[in-house]
C-alpha positions in Angstrom: 0.1 0.0 0.0 1.2 3.5 -0.8 0.1 6.7 1.0 1.3 8.7 -2.0 -2.1 8.7 -3.4 -3.4 10.9 -0.4 -0.5 13.5 -0.9 -2.8 16.1 -2.4 -5.3 16.0 0.4 -2.3 15.6 3.1 -1.0 18.9 1.5 -4.3 20.6 1.6 -5.0 19.6 5.3 -1.2 20.8 6.4 -2.1 24.3 4.9 -5.8 24.5 6.1 -5.2 23.8 9.5 -3.0 26.4 10.6 -5.0 28.9 8.7 -8.2 27.9 10.7 -6.3 27.9 13.9 -4.9 31.5 13.1 -8.4 32.8 12.4 -9.4 31.5 16.0 -6.5 33.4 17.4 -4.2 30.4 18.0 -0.9 30.5 16.8 0.9 26.9 16.7 4.3 26.1 15.3 3.9 23.1 13.1 7.0 20.9 13.7 6.1 17.8 11.6 3.6 16.2 9.4 3.7 12.5 9.0 1.5 10.9 6.4 0.9 7.0 6.8 -1.2 4.2 5.7 -2.3 1.3 7.9 -2.1 -2.3 6.7 -5.9 -2.1 6.4 -5.7 0.7 4.0 -6.7 3.6 6.3 -4.5 6.7 5.5 -3.8 9.2 8.4 -2.0 12.5 8.5 -0.4 13.3 11.7 0.5 17.1 12.4 2.6 17.7 15.5 2.2 21.2 16.9 4.0 23.3 19.5 2.7 26.2 21.3 3.9 29.0 23.3 3.9 28.6 27.1 1.4 31.5 27.3 -1.2 29.6 25.3 -3.5 27.0 26.7 -2.9 23.5 25.0 -6.6 22.7 25.8 -7.8 25.3 23.4 -6.7 23.3 20.5 -8.6 20.2 21.3 -11.9 22.0 22.0 -15.0 20.5 20.3 -15.7 23.7 18.4 -12.1 23.8 17.0 -12.2 20.4 15.7 -15.6 20.8 14.2 -14.3 23.8 12.2 -11.0 21.9 11.2 -13.1 18.9 10.2 -15.7 21.3 8.1 -12.7 23.0 6.4 -11.4 19.8 5.5 -14.5 18.6 3.7 -15.8 16.4 6.5 -12.5 14.5 7.2 -12.5 13.2 10.8 -10.1 15.3 12.9 -8.9 14.1 16.5 -6.5 16.0 18.9 -4.0 14.4 21.2 -2.0 15.7 23.9 -0.7 12.7 25.5 3.0 13.2 24.6 3.0 16.3 22.6 0.4 18.0 20.9 -1.1 16.6 17.6 -3.9 16.4 15.1 -4.7 13.2 13.2 -6.9 13.6 10.0 -8.4 10.4 8.7 -7.8 11.0 5.0 -9.3 7.6 3.8 -10.3 4.4 5.2 -11.9 1.4 3.2 -14.3 0.9 6.4 -15.8 4.3 6.1 -16.6 4.1 2.4 -18.2 0.6 3.1 -20.4 2.2 5.5 -21.3 5.0 3.2 -22.2 2.6 0.5 -25.2 1.3 2.7 -27.1 4.7 2.6 
C-alpha cells in the first residue's frame, strides 16, 4: 500500500489547519507532518504542533475547533491528542468508512 495517493489531500490539510487555527486566534508552530497508511488501508495525516507557554493547549482540542477543522477539510474526521506532545490526526481515507457510506 502506498500513502502517495493521499499527498494532495495531506498537503491541503497541512496548509488549511494552521489557517483555521489562526482565524481562531491560535498560533501554533507545525513541527512535523507525517502521512501514513495502515495495513487495512486507512490513511492518516499526523500534524505535530508546538504552542507558546502563554497559550492553553486545551484550546486546540476544543470540540468547536475540531468541528471547524473537519468542516474546512470537507468532513474528514479530525482528532486531537496531547498525551505526549500536541498533535492532530486527520483520517484521509479508510475502506471501512467507504463501506459504511455505501449502505445509505
